[in-house]
N, C-alpha and C positions, 0 to 999 in steps of 0.2 A: 731143663734138659741140657745136657752138655753136648754141644754140636759145634761145628766149625762156623766161621763167619759166612763163608759161601753157602753152606747148608741153611743157615738162618735166613739169608736173603731169598733163597729159592722157596723155602717153606712159607715165608711171609707173603711172597707174591701169590703163591697158590691159595693162601687163606683169604685173599681179597676177592669178593664177589660183587656183582652189580645187578641192580634191577633195571634191565634194559627196557626203555619204552619202545613201543612198536615203531620200527623203522618204516619209512615211507613206502606205501604201496606204490609200485612202479606204474600203476595205471590211474593214479588219482591222488586223493588227499593223503596228507602225512599221517593222520590219525583217524580213527572212527569219528563220526559226527557226534555232537553233544548228546544225542539220544541213545548212543551206544556206549559201551564201556570197553576201554582198552585193557588187555590183560598183560601186565608187565611180566617179562621173562627173566628169571635169574640166570646169570651166565658168569663165566670167569671174567674178572676185570682185566687180568693179564692172560690172554688166551694162548700166547706162545712167545717163542724167542727165535730171532734170527741170529745165527751164530757162525763164526769161523773161529776155530780153536787154535791157540798158539801156546807157547810156554807160559804166558802170563795169565791164562784163564782156563787151560784144559785140565790141570791136575786137581784143582779144587772146585771151581764153579762148574767146569765141564763134568766132573764126577757127579756132582749133585744133580745136574740137569739130566744125566743119564739115569740116575736112580729114580727120578720123578718124571720120566719121559712121558708117562700116560697122563699125568695131571697138568704138566706144563710142556707141551711138545716143542721140539727144536727143529727149525727149518735151516737147512744148510745153504749158505750163500756162496758166491764165487768171489765177491769183492765187498769189503766192509761198507763202502759208500752205498753200493746197491742195496745192502741189507737195511741200512738206515732209511733210504728212500722208500723201500718196500714197506717198512714198518710205519712210516708216516702215511703212505697211501692206504694201508690197511685201516688205520685209525680214522682217516678221513672218510673212507667208505662206510665205516661204522658210526660216523658222525660224532666222534670223540667219546663214544660211550664205552669203548674198550681201548686198551693201551698195549701196544706191542713193545717188546724188549729187543735191543740189539747189543750184542756183546762181542768184543774182540780182545786180542792180546794187547800188550803194551807196544809202543813204537809205531811202525807204519800202519798196523792194523787199526790203532786208535786214531791216528791223524787222518786216515781215510774216511772216518766217520764224521769228521768236522764239517764237511760240506753238507752232509745229510742233516746234521744238527742245525746248521744255518737255514736250511730249507724248512725244517720243522718250526724253527723259531720265527721265521718271517711269516709263515702261514698259521701261526698260533695252534700248532698241533702237538699233542702230548706223545712223546716217545721217551722211554727209559733207556739211556745209553749206559752200559757198564763196561769199562775198559780195565784190563789188567794194568798194574803199575809196578814201578821198581820197588825193591825191598825197602820197607820202612826203616829197618835197622841199619841199612847202608853197609853192612858188613861185607857183602860180596861185590860191592860197587867197583868198577862199572860193569853192569850186566849187559848181556846181549840186547841190542836195540836201544840201550839207554843213551839219551842225549844229555851230556853233562853241562851244567851251568856253573862256571867257576865261582862266581860270587854269590849264587843263591842255590845251594845244593838241594834244597827241598823242591825246586822247580823241576817238573817233568813235562814231557810233550802233552800230557793231559791238561795242563793249564791252558792249552790252546782252545779248549772247549768253553772257557769262561765267557767270552763275548757272545756265544751262540746258544746258550741254554738259559732257562729261567732259574734253575736250581743247580748248584755245583757243590760237590763235596768229595773229599778224599777220606776214606775210612782208614784211620791209623790205629784204631783200637776196636776190638769186637763190640764193646759196649756201645760204640757210637751208632751201630746199626739201629738200636732201639729208638733213637731220635731222628736219624737221617732218613730212614725209609718212610715214616709217616709224614715228615716234612716234604719230602720229594713228591709223595703221593698227593698231598694237599695242594701243592702248586700245580701239578699236572691236571687235577680235577677242577681247579678254580676257573669258573667261566671267564673272569676278567684277566687273570694272570696266566692263563693256560699257555703251555709251551713245553719244550723238552726238558728233561732232567738228566744230570750226569752223576755217576758215582765212579770214582777211581778206586780200584781195589788192589793194593800192594800184594805181591805174591805171598809174602810171609804172613800178612794179616789175614788174607783169605783162608789160609790153612790153620790159623789159630783156633783152639777150642775155647768155649766160654759157657758159663751156666746161664742160659737164656731163660727168662720166665715163661712158663707154659702159656700164660695169657696172651703173650705177644703173637702166638700162632693160632689163636682162636679165629674161627671163620667170622668175617665181618662182611655184611651185605650193605653196599653203598647205594644210596638213593640219588636221583638226579638233583643237582643244585640249581635252584631258580631264584636268584636274588630279585627282590621287588624294587621298583623305582620309588624315589622320594615323592610324596604327595605334592609338594610344592613344585617340583620339576614337572610332574604330570599336568598340574594346573596351568603352568606357563606354556607348556608345549601345546596343550589343547587350545589355549587362547590364541596362540600364534596361528594354528591351523584354522581356527574360526575366521581369522582375518584374511586367509589366503584366497586369491582369485584363480591361481594356476598351481595347485599343489602337485608335487611329484614324490614318489617313493623310490629310493634306491635300495634294492635288496642285495645284501652281501652274504658272505659265507656264514655269518652268525645266525642267519635265518635257518640254515640247514642244521647247525649245531644245536639250536634250540628246538628243533623239530617243529618249527613255527609256520610251515608252509600253508597249512589250512587256515590258520589265523590271519596270515598275510592275505590270502585269497579273500577271506570274508571281509577283512578291513577295507581292501581295495574296492570290492564290490559294493559294500554298504555305503562307502563315502565317495564313490565315483572317481577314485584317484588312479591315474596311470602308474604302472610299475616298470622301472627299468632295472636291469640286473648287472652286477659286476661280473668279472670272470669267475670269482669264487662263488658268487650267488646264482650262477646260471642253473636252471632247472628248479628254481624255487616255485615257478609257475610253469604250466605246460604251454607249449608254443601257441595254442589256439585259445588261451584264456582271454576273455573279453577285455581285461585290463592290462594285458602284457604289452609293453611298449618296446621291447627289444633290448639288446645289449648296449651299454653306455661306454663311451670313452674311445681311446685310441684304437683298440681292437673291437670297437662297437660299430653300430650302424648309424647312418645319417639320421633316420627318423627319431631314434632314441636321443641322439645328441641334440636334435632340434627341440625336443621336449624339454631337455635339460636347460637349453639356452633360454627358453621362454618361461620356465618355472619361476615363481616368486617365493615359494616356501618348499623346502626339500626335506623330507623325512628320510634320513639315512639310517637304515636298520642293519646292524651287524656288519658294518663295513669299516675298514680302516682308511678308506678314501686314498688309495694309492694313485700315483700319477697317471697310470693307464686308465683309471676310472674317471679322473677329473680333467683329463687333457692338460696335465701340468697346471691345473687350476685356471684354465681358460674357457672351459666348457659352459660355465654358468653365467647368468646375468650378474653384473657387478653388485646389484642391490639385493640379490637373492639371499634369503635367510635360511639357515640350516637348523634342524633339530637332530641331535645325535642320540639315537636309541641304541645303546651298546652296553654290554656287560663290563667293558673296560672303560674307566673314566678317561684314560689316556686318549682313546679314540673318540669318545663322546663329545669332547670339548674342542676338537680340531676346528680350525678356521672360525673361531668365535661362535661355534654352534651352541645352541641352547641344549644343555645336556639332559638326557633322561637315562640315568645309569641303572641298568637292570636287564633282566632276561628278555629276549626278544618276544617270546610267546606271551609272557605275562604282561609285558609292556604294551603290546598291541591290544590285548584284551582290556587293559585298564584305560588306555587312550580311547578306545571305543566307548567305554562307559562315560567318559568325559565329553564325548562328541555326539551324544544322543540327538538324532534328528538333523544333524548337519551333513550336508554333501557339498562336494565341489560344484561350481557352476556347470550346468549341463553342456554348455558350449565347449568347456575345457575337456570334459569327459569325452565328448564326441571327437574332439581334436585327437585325443589319444587313440581312438578307434580308427580314425583315418590314417594316422601314422603307422599303426600296426598293419593295416591293409597295404600301405606303401611298402613296408618291410617284407611282407609276404610275397608281393610281386617281384621285389628286388631279388629275394632269395631264389625264387623260381627261375628267374632269368639267369642268375649266376650258376646254378647247379645243373641246368639243362645241358645235355650234350650238344655240341655244335658241329660235330663231324671232324674237327681238327685233332691232330695227335702231336705230341702226347696230350693226355688229359690235363686239365687244370686241377689245382688243389680243390677248388670249390666243387668241381664235378665228382672228384673222388669222395669228398665229404657227403655229397648228395647220395651217392650210390650206397655208402655204408649206412646212412640214415634210413634209406629205403629198405635195407635188409634188416635193420634192427627192430626189436620189439620193445614195448614199454618196460619189460623186465631187464633189458640189457643196459650196459654201463659203458661209457666212452671216456677215454683218457688221452691227454696229450700234455705238452709242456713248453716246448721252445721252438724257435725258428718262426716260419710263416704259418704253421698250423694253428696256433692259438687264435690268430685273427680270423682264419678261415672257418674254424669250428665255432668260435664264439658268435659269429654272425650267421653262418649258413646252417648250423645244426638246429633242427627242430627238436626241442625237448619233448620226448614222448612219455616219459615217466618222471616223477618227482625224485630229486637227488640222484640223478643218473649221469652226472657230468662232472669230470675232474680235469681241469686245466690248471696245472701248477704254474701260476704266473706271479706268485709273491716273490720267489727267489729265481724263477725261470731257470731251473737247474737242468741243463742238457744232460740227458741220460735218465732223467726221472721217468720218461715214457716207458722204457722196458722194465726197469726195476719197479716202478710204481705199478705198472700193469701186473707184474707178478704178485705184489702185495694185495692189490685190489681184487685180483681174481681169487685169491685165497679167501678174502673177506666175502666175496660174492658167490662162493662155491655153490650155495644152495639157491641162488637166484638165477639170473640170466647170464648170458655170455658177456665177457669183458672184451671190448674192442680198444686197441691201442693204435693211434696214428702217429707215426714217427718219421722224421726226415732222415736222409742218409747221414748227415753230420751227427745228429744225436744218436743214431744207431751205433756209430763207431765209438761212442763214449762208453756205453754200459751194456754192450750186447751179450755179455756172459750170462745175464739173467734170463736170456732165452733158455739156456741150459738149466738154470735154477728152476724155471717154470716147468720145463720138461721133466726134470727129476721129481717135481712136486705132484705130478699127476693131475694138474688143473686144466681147465678149458680156457683158452686164451686165443684171440685172433689179433694178429699184428699186421697192419698195412704199412709197408715201407715205401715212402714217397721219395724217389731219387731224383734230385736235380743237379747232382754232381757239384756239391759245394754248400757253403753257408750262404744261401742266396738271399735270405731276408736281411742279413747284415750287409751284404754287398749292395742291396737296394738302399739301405741307409747311407752307406759309404758314398755311393754315386749320387744319391739324391741330395746329399749335403755338399756337393761340389767336388768330391774327391775322385780319384781314379780307381777303377776296380783293381784290387791287389790283395792277395793272400786269403781270399774268401772262396772264390770258385777254384776248383781244381786246376782249371786251365791257366789261371794267372798266378798260381802258387810257384814260388821259387823252386826250380829244379824238377818241375812236373815231367815225369817220364812217360805219361800216358797210362800208367798202371791204374786199374779200376777194380773195385770189389765185385765179385759175383755174389750178391746178397742172397740169392736163392740157395746156392750151394753152401754158403756160409751158415745160413740158418738151418739147413738140413743137416749139416755136420754137427750141430748142437742139439739134435733130437727133434726138430720141428718138421712138420709136414709143410713143405714150401713149394710155391708155384710162382711163375712170372706171368704177368698179364700185360697186354699192350693197348687194349681198347675197352670201351665201356661194356660191351657184351661179355668179354672175357672176365672183366672185373665182377660183373653181376653174377656170372656163373661160379666164380671162385667163392664169392660171399655166400652163395646158396649151397655150397658144398663143404661147409665147415664140419670137421670131424672131431671127436673127442681128443683132447690134448692141445698142444700148441700148433696153431696154423699161422703161417707167414705168407703174405701175398706181397710180391715185389712189383713195383711199377714205376716207370719214368713219369715225371710230371713236368709241366711247363716251368721254365726257370723264372719267369717274371710276370706271370698273370696273377695279380693280387686283387683281393676284394678290399676296396677302399672303405675306411671307417669314418673319415671326415673330421677327426679331432686333432688338434694341435698337440705336439709332443716336444718338450724342451730337451735338447741334447747339447753337448758342448761343441759348438762350431767355432773354429778359430776366429779371433777378432781381427787378425791380420794374416794375409797369405799372398803368395805370388800367383796363385791360381784365381782366375776371374770367377770360376764356378763357386769356389769357396767363399769369395767375397760376396757374391750374390746370395748364396745360402745364408750367410751371416745377416745380410740385410733383411731377408725374409724372417729369420729367427727373431730379430729385434722388433720387427713389426708385430709378429705373433705375441711376443712377450708384453706388449702394451696392453693386452687384454687380460693379463695374468692377475688373478685375485690375490691381494696381499693378506696373509693370514699368519697365524701362530701355530 
């Protein structure tokens, strides 16, 4: 068929289907039990496009998207970065089983998406970015929004995507689509290599016609990819677990993407092993699961970190072992041995870990068959249960109202948690809220928690909430908790959500500044500067009326001052976008108890900085040396 390059891209995306496995029931296990049978559901692999049209993508790609608007719906964004963040949040909510597209024009529209691509890359999330590009012929150069490179004329701003995507290509001939799209798709669906893909689409090439083979657009239904681990790796991992006196499981985001929560639960119960969760892995187990040990790391809880410090063999499942998980590699016993069960070999071998490279679900099942009859010592299993009880008591104390105003972050988290159901989904990203939610939130349903802390992109909260709410439209309500600083970054997606007709609840926690960074600044011996509004240069006292601002963008907005008003507002959620604004305490933080390495100056005229450097050096003595 003779069609344009842009038309071929759209038709190819529409032709891709996926057999989606049953996504986690919000009130329990991820899949039916072994005596039941799951019924896979066929769905579009690419369910939609987030788009802002400009001269680089409106006349060709935009035209084709309009023609096929029913098969491949387009959601209108307000900012290209927000679109990319929403696309990543959507695919995360769908557990990487579906992939969203984000498209922009050339120039600032494209570079706005680079941050979103970095976020998707850090979090191993598939998103297809398609940006317009300058004319391949160069005949009209320089065109509007073109940045010229004197010595390398083939370079455009789209080259900025190279470090933040797994697959990068510029289509300079229509025939290249025949290889570029399958290759991009293969990377985005690969469990180990998974990440965003980028296609640059020059304006003249997008409009060119070509005789594409009909077979290229035949419907293809993709099945889940579950690579199995090497038998030798499984044997060695099982032998190491057999020798363990104090084994521990770290559950990461890969458990969610493998839909392995029920297998994780069965494995932990069968073998008596406590489970701690990373930020990405939170809600792999419900909060009252007998083996749940709590969140680990810098934004984790002391009981979970104590388990990690005492463990002798650690099975890390689907985690990339980020510094907030490992306490900058100070959380574990120096002689602790790691087993890395991961679809990505890059992650499986970190810190001299014994690798088991494969799918998390299949790996846990195969490990169980190698561990028949083995359980951890009962004393260690009991220790995990005691730690969980300690964590429950700690959370109850932190989230309980104490009569003081304004409320603390933890009290706000507790109120939302009490209002939520097992079907609901909660999302946050930056500032102090990740620590408060990671510790104080009781996971009521499986795979109902999204804290973007791989890239910690401020602004993800509102944009990601928009994308997650679209993904969860047939499930429960999506709750977003956001600080005033992150609100100011990407608030235009409140309007995006209002235009989209979705249900979304946003709690804005205002402490008049970037308080968590001010905490780090002062805690490491510095003076408070340029973080709180009051100590910013030239502060005139101007403040944002967040309620009025949200209402102006189509939200139903209220301001609350105490716990009763907050509870009432949460109980009165209406269809559409609801925004609740409240002041929170500036410096009432839930402590996690893990060390974190930051760059404290080695020399300073400030005594506080010198003292902080001494504390840092002492902490670094416990740092595990790895590769």
